[in-house]
C-alpha positions as CSV (number, residue, x, y, z in Angstrom):
1,X,1.6,-17.7,6.2
2,X,4.5,-18.1,3.8
3,X,4.5,-13.7,3.4
4,X,1.6,-10.9,3.8
5,X,0.3,-8.2,1.4
6,X,0.0,-4.7,3.2
7,X,-1.4,-2.2,1.3
8,X,-1.1,1.9,2.7
9,X,-4.7,3.8,2.2
10,X,-5.2,2.5,-1.1
11,X,-7.8,4.8,-2.4
12,X,-9.0,2.8,-5.8
13,X,-11.4,-0.1,-5.3
14,X,-11.1,-2.7,-8.4
15,X,-7.4,-2.9,-6.8
16,X,-7.5,-3.7,-4.0
17,X,-10.3,-5.8,-5.1
18,X,-8.3,-7.6,-8.0
19,X,-5.3,-7.5,-5.2
20,X,-7.6,-9.4,-2.2
21,X,-8.4,-12.0,-5.3
22,X,-4.5,-12.8,-5.7
23,X,-4.0,-13.2,-1.6
24,X,-6.7,-15.4,-1.8
25,X,-5.7,-17.1,-5.2
26,X,-2.0,-16.8,-3.2
27,X,-2.9,-17.6,-0.4
28,X,-1.2,-14.7,1.4
29,X,-2.9,-12.7,4.0
30,X,-4.1,-8.2,3.0
31,X,-3.3,-6.1,5.1
32,X,-5.0,-3.2,4.6
33,X,-4.4,0.0,6.5
34,X,-6.6,3.0,6.6
35,X,-7.8,5.7,5.8
36,X,-9.3,3.5,3.0
37,X,-9.9,6.1,0.3
38,X,-13.7,4.1,0.0
39,X,-15.7,1.4,1.5
40,X,-15.1,-2.2,1.9
41,X,-18.7,-2.7,1.2
42,X,-18.9,-0.5,-2.6
43,X,-19.1,-2.4,-5.3
44,X,-16.6,-2.1,-6.9
45,X,-14.1,-3.6,-4.2
46,X,-16.7,-6.4,-4.3
47,X,-17.3,-7.4,-8.0
48,X,-13.8,-6.8,-8.9
49,X,-13.0,-9.5,-5.5
50,X,-15.2,-11.4,-7.2
51,X,-16.2,-14.4,-5.0
52,X,-13.5,-15.1,-3.1
53,X,-13.7,-13.2,-0.5
54,X,-13.9,-15.1,1.9
55,X,-11.7,-16.8,1.3
56,X,-9.5,-14.1,2.0
57,X,-7.5,-13.6,5.6
58,X,-7.9,-9.8,5.2
59,X,-7.0,-7.1,8.1
60,X,-8.3,-3.4,8.7
61,X,-5.9,-1.3,11.1
62,X,-7.2,2.3,11.3
63,X,-4.2,3.4,10.1
64,X,-0.3,3.1,10.4
65,X,0.2,3.6,13.5
66,X,-1.7,0.6,14.5
67,X,-0.1,-1.3,11.5
68,X,2.8,-1.0,13.1
69,X,2.2,-2.0,16.4
70,X,0.7,-5.3,14.9
71,X,3.5,-5.8,13.1
72,X,7.3,-6.2,12.8
73,X,9.0,-3.1,11.2
74,X,11.6,-6.2,10.4
75,X,8.6,-8.6,8.9
76,X,8.1,-5.7,6.4
77,X,9.9,-5.7,2.6
78,X,8.8,-1.8,1.2
79,X,7.4,-1.1,-2.3
80,X,8.3,1.6,-4.4
81,X,8.8,3.6,-8.2
82,X,11.0,5.4,-5.6
83,X,13.1,3.0,-3.8
84,X,16.5,2.5,-5.4
85,X,17.1,-1.2,-4.7
86,X,15.7,-4.0,-7.3
87,X,12.6,-6.1,-5.9
88,X,14.2,-9.2,-7.6
89,X,16.9,-8.7,-4.3
90,X,14.6,-8.3,-1.5
91,X,15.3,-11.2,1.0
92,X,12.2,-12.6,1.1
93,X,11.6,-14.3,4.1
94,X,8.7,-16.4,5.0
95,X,6.2,-14.0,6.7
96,X,8.0,-11.5,5.7
97,X,5.0,-8.4,5.1
98,X,5.2,-6.8,1.0
99,X,4.0,-2.8,2.3
100,X,3.2,-0.8,-1.1
101,X,1.6,2.7,-1.3
102,X,-1.3,3.9,-2.2
103,X,-1.6,4.7,-6.2
104,X,-2.2,8.2,-5.8
105,X,1.0,8.4,-3.7
106,X,2.8,6.0,-3.9
107,X,5.2,4.8,-0.8
108,X,5.3,7.8,2.1
109,X,9.2,9.7,1.6
110,X,9.3,9.5,5.5
111,X,9.5,5.2,5.2
112,X,11.8,5.8,2.0
113,X,14.1,8.3,4.4
114,X,14.8,6.0,6.7
115,X,14.4,2.3,6.2
116,X,16.2,2.9,2.3
117,X,17.6,-0.5,2.8
118,X,14.6,-2.1,2.8
119,X,12.8,-1.0,-0.2
120,X,13.1,-1.6,-3.5
121,X,11.7,-1.2,-6.8
122,X,10.5,-2.8,-10.7
123,X,12.5,-1.9,-13.2
124,X,10.9,-0.4,-16.1
125,X,13.2,-0.1,-18.8
126,X,10.0,1.6,-20.8
127,X,8.6,5.0,-20.8
128,X,6.2,4.8,-18.0
129,X,6.3,6.6,-14.3
130,X,5.4,3.7,-13.0
131,X,2.8,0.1,-12.6
132,X,-0.9,0.2,-12.2
133,X,-1.3,-1.1,-8.0
134,X,-2.0,-4.6,-8.6
135,X,0.1,-5.3,-10.9
136,X,3.6,-4.7,-9.5
137,X,1.5,-6.2,-6.1
138,X,1.7,-9.5,-8.4
139,X,5.4,-9.1,-9.6
140,X,6.5,-8.6,-5.8
141,X,4.6,-11.5,-4.5
142,X,5.0,-14.0,-7.2
143,X,9.0,-13.4,-7.7
144,X,9.0,-13.7,-3.3
145,X,7.1,-17.7,-3.9
146,X,9.4,-18.5,-6.9
147,X,12.0,-17.0,-4.3
148,X,10.5,-19.1,-1.6
149,X,10.1,-22.1,-3.0
150,X,6.1,-22.4,-2.4
151,X,4.8,-25.2,-3.7
152,X,0.6,-24.3,-5.1
153,X,-1.9,-26.0,-4.6
154,X,-1.4,-28.5,-8.1
155,X,2.7,-29.7,-5.7
156,X,3.9,-28.1,-8.6
157,X,7.2,-25.1,-7.9
158,X,7.7,-22.2,-9.0
159,X,11.4,-21.6,-9.9
160,X,14.2,-20.0,-12.5
161,X,13.4,-22.3,-14.7
162,X,9.5,-22.1,-15.9
163,X,7.1,-21.3,-13.4
164,X,4.1,-22.2,-12.6
165,X,0.5,-20.4,-12.5
166,X,-2.4,-21.6,-10.3
167,X,-6.1,-20.3,-10.6
168,X,-8.9,-19.9,-7.9
169,X,-12.6,-19.7,-7.9
170,X,-15.0,-16.5,-5.7
171,X,-19.7,-12.4,-1.6
172,X,-18.7,-9.0,0.2
173,X,-15.0,-9.1,2.3
174,X,-15.1,-10.8,5.0
175,X,-13.1,-8.2,7.2
176,X,-11.0,-8.6,10.0
177,X,-9.7,-5.7,11.9
178,X,-6.6,-6.1,13.5
179,X,-9.2,-7.4,15.7
180,X,-9.4,-9.6,12.9
181,X,-13.6,-10.4,12.5
182,X,-14.7,-12.4,9.3
183,X,-13.0,-14.4,6.3
184,X,-11.2,-17.2,6.9
185,X,-10.3,-17.2,10.3
186,X,-8.0,-18.6,11.8
187,X,-7.5,-19.1,15.5
188,X,-6.4,-16.4,17.8
189,X,-3.3,-15.7,16.5
190,X,-2.2,-12.6,15.9
191,X,-0.8,-10.5,13.0
192,X,2.4,-9.9,15.1
């Protein structure tokens, strides 16, 4: 488990479903921090995740405080269009948790203020204020995997000099509350 993705109070079901599919493809745990703006049983969430929900290592934390109790803060790297540092400079480490805000509010200001040294942005030279959440997560996750030289299932490794892409194939989401239920269980380990 080289990296983890965490979404703070996601609101748009298809974004979360697409991110779940991405996490399944990259063998990356997904943490959803509530309250969620939808039910994980909604058709749009299931449809966007296709048949990959059973392959997604999914954790649901009731709120920010439950997430903080489960995950050490020194593992977290935060991503926001309002951060100052370039995401390519983020110190990705094995077991880092890549934390993103929701689609409407972004990363909470309190995090940007409290942890500016751990906050990063994706540069956007075009005239847009932000990227779609699922796209931003994809960009950052694969940069982290590249920097960590994580081998892909076919043996390829992501490098500066090219890169490699991998695809995967795909029910309803199996959820683990920070108490983990369903999904691809990995025994009794805790997310800390």
